[in-house]
VOKE-498145 format. One record per residue (C-alpha): residue in three letters; x, y, z. Coordinates in steps of 0.5 Angstrom, whole numbers, padded with zeros to 4 digits, always signed. Last residue first. Layout:
REM residues N
AlaXYZ/...
END
This chain:
REM residues 69
Unk+0325+0046+0235/Unk+0329+0042+0230/Unk+0331+0042+0223/Unk+0336+0038+0220/Unk+0341+0040+0215/Unk+0345+0034+0212/Unk+0352+0035+0213/Unk+0358+0035+0208/Unk+0365+0037+0210/Unk+0370+0038+0205/Unk+0378+0039+0206/Unk+0381+0041+0199/Unk+0388+0037+0198/Unk+0387+0038+0190/Unk+0381+0042+0188/Unk+0374+0043+0188/Unk+0371+0048+0184/Unk+0366+0053+0186/Unk+0362+0056+0181/Unk+0356+0052+0181/Unk+0355+0051+0188/Unk+0355+0059+0189/Unk+0348+0060+0190/Unk+0348+0054+0195/Unk+0353+0058+0200/Unk+0359+0055+0201/Unk+0361+0054+0208/Unk+0368+0056+0210/Unk+0373+0051+0214/Unk+0376+0049+0207/Unk+0370+0047+0203/Unk+0364+0047+0208/Unk+0357+0044+0204/Unk+0350+0044+0208/Unk+0345+0039+0205/Unk+0338+0040+0205/Unk+0337+0037+0198/Unk+0343+0036+0195/Unk+0342+0028+0194/Unk+0348+0024+0195/Unk+0351+0019+0190/Unk+0358+0021+0191/Unk+0359+0023+0184/Unk+0352+0027+0184/Unk+0355+0031+0190/Unk+0361+0032+0187/Unk+0358+0035+0180/Unk+0353+0039+0185/Unk+0359+0042+0188/Unk+0364+0043+0182/Unk+0368+0038+0179/Unk+0375+0040+0176/Unk+0379+0034+0178/Unk+0375+0027+0178/Unk+0375+0024+0185/Unk+0380+0020+0190/Unk+0378+0020+0197/Unk+0381+0021+0204/Unk+0376+0021+0210/Unk+0375+0027+0215/Unk+0368+0028+0212/Unk+0371+0029+0205/Unk+0378+0030+0204/Unk+0381+0031+0197/Unk+0386+0027+0193/Unk+0385+0029+0185/Unk+0384+0024+0179/Unk+0385+0026+0172/Unk+0381+0025+0166/
END
């Protein structure tokens, strides 16, 4: 399997190619509860995570959603 270069939270990383969002989070050892994922400046809805594949040069922001009041 080939690696690709992506930016995750403004940090350059090599990851395996053809990962969808849940696979990427697993690769990064992140639990997906309460996470928000932005791909190339667009929020990826959780319902679309399985069908959204990360590609060469993509820019991702992964943040934990925090409730407040």
